[in-house]
C-alpha positions in Angstrom: 121.1 147.4 128.5 122.3 146.1 131.9 125.3 143.4 131.8 122.7 140.4 133.1 120.3 141.7 130.4 122.8 141.4 127.8 123.3 137.6 129.1 119.7 137.0 129.1 119.1 138.1 125.4 122.6 136.6 124.3 121.0 132.9 126.0 117.6 133.6 124.9 118.8 133.9 121.5 121.2 130.9 121.5 118.3 129.1 122.7 116.1 129.7 119.6 119.0 129.5 116.8 119.7 125.6 118.8 115.7 125.2 118.4 115.6 126.1 115.0 118.8 124.3 113.7 117.3 121.0 115.1 114.1 121.7 114.1 115.2 122.3 110.7 117.8 119.6 110.1 114.7 117.1 111.8 112.4 118.2 109.0 115.1 117.5 107.0 117.2 114.5 107.3 114.3 112.5 109.4 112.7 111.4 106.3 115.4 110.5 104.5 117.3 108.6 107.2 113.1 106.8 107.6 113.5 105.5 103.9 117.2 104.7 104.0 116.7 102.3 106.5 113.4 100.9 104.8 115.7 100.7 101.7 118.5 98.8 103.4 116.2 96.4 105.2 113.7 95.4 102.0 116.8 94.2 99.9 118.3 94.9 97.1 117.7 97.5 94.7 115.9 97.2 91.2 114.0 94.0 92.3 110.8 93.3 93.4 110.8 91.5 96.6 107.2 90.1 98.0 106.9 89.5 101.4 104.1 87.0 103.1 101.2 87.7 104.8 102.0 90.5 107.5 102.6 89.0 111.5 102.7 91.3 114.4 106.5 90.7 113.7 106.5 91.8 110.3 108.4 95.5 110.1 109.8 95.8 106.7 106.7 98.3 105.5 105.8 100.6 108.7 102.7 99.6 110.0 102.0 96.7 108.3 98.3 95.4 107.8 97.9 91.5 108.4 94.9 92.3 105.7 97.6 93.0 103.1 99.7 91.7 100.9 102.8 93.7 99.9 105.4 93.7 96.9 108.0 96.2 97.1 110.5 97.4 94.7 113.5 99.9 96.1 115.2 101.9 93.2 118.1 103.4 91.9 118.3 105.4 89.0 121.7 106.1 89.0 122.0 103.0 86.5 119.5 103.6 84.4 115.5 104.1 84.2 113.8 101.4 85.5 110.9 99.4 84.4 108.3 98.0 86.4 105.5 95.3 85.1 103.1 93.7 87.3 99.3 92.1 86.8 96.7 94.3 88.4 94.3 92.1 90.9 90.6 93.4 90.3 89.1 90.8 92.7 89.8 93.1 95.9 91.5 96.7 96.1 95.2 96.4 94.5 97.2 99.6 94.3 100.5 100.6 93.2 102.2 103.8 94.9 105.8 105.7 94.4 107.5 107.1 97.1 110.8 109.2 96.7 114.1 109.2 98.9 112.3 111.8 101.0 109.1 109.6 101.8 106.7 111.7 100.0 104.0 109.8 97.5 104.5 110.9 94.1 102.3 108.7 92.5 99.8 106.3 93.3 97.1 104.3 91.0 94.6 101.6 92.1 92.7 98.6 90.2 89.7 100.9 90.1 92.1 103.1 87.8 93.4 100.8 85.8 90.9 98.7 83.7 93.3 96.6 82.0 94.7 93.4 83.5 98.5 94.7 83.7 100.3 97.7 84.2 103.9 99.4 83.2 105.5 102.0 85.0 109.0 103.5 83.4 110.6 105.5 86.2 113.4 107.9 85.3 114.7 111.0 86.7 114.3 114.3 85.1 116.8 114.3 82.2 117.7 110.9 82.3 118.0 109.1 79.2 115.0 106.4 78.7 114.3 103.7 77.1 112.4 103.1 73.6 109.3 102.1 74.3 106.3 99.5 72.5 103.0 100.2 72.6 101.9 98.8 75.8 98.5 98.6 76.6 98.4 100.5 80.2 102.4 102.3 80.5 102.9 105.2 83.0 106.0 107.5 82.7 106.8 108.6 86.7 109.5 111.5 86.9 111.1 110.5 89.8 112.1 113.8 92.2 115.2 112.1 93.6 117.5 109.0 92.8 116.4 106.7 95.2 112.6 105.8 96.5 110.6 103.0 96.4 107.6 101.0 94.6 104.8 99.9 96.4 102.3 97.3 95.5 99.3 96.3 97.8 96.6 93.9 97.6 93.7 93.4 99.9 92.9 90.0 101.0 89.4 90.4 101.9 89.0 86.5 102.1 91.3 84.0 102.4 90.4 81.8 99.3 91.9 85.1 97.4 95.3 84.8 99.0 96.9 82.3 96.5 95.7 84.4 93.9 96.8 87.4 95.2 100.1 86.2 96.2 100.6 84.5 92.6 99.9 88.0 90.8 102.3 89.5 93.0 105.1 87.0 92.9 104.6 87.8 88.7 105.3 91.2 89.6 109.0 92.5 87.9 111.1 95.7 88.5 114.8 96.5 86.7 117.0 98.9 85.1 116.4 99.4 81.1 118.6 100.3 78.4 118.7 104.0 78.2 118.0 106.0 74.5 116.2 109.0 73.7 116.8 111.8 76.0 113.2 113.1 77.4 112.6 117.1 77.2 
């Protein structure tokens, strides 16, 4: 192989290597950076944040819809499991979703799947001690793939006359760290 051909092979290999590193770095890092920025903008962790009806200037949630009211709980499980309680809104579409630190959605439940008037979520990471639990009507134990993430409530405002009731219900949602007890297996 000539010296010129070796030089071409070197530059082609170097270009492919750099492209692979940039590609893999982007796939691995970009979701984490996006979630870190979103969590920082929302506010204190393990606290429920209820927003006003979104406008064109709203950006706490990516691409907010003006027909949806949001409540969010950025969480950090480093201090223990998280307990989230909220009324279920049955007058229009309502949902709760959980996202990990990589922006992956690992849980979702809507009003049609929740026949009761309230829901309780207990979010733990694998191997983490968790609280003693009473006999709640609708409780879901979530195993978070990451220590940090986001719980997101959405309620569709299908008619402006429902807005006050929807906002009142979302303001009743709570999240916070709970005391630990027996370990999950």
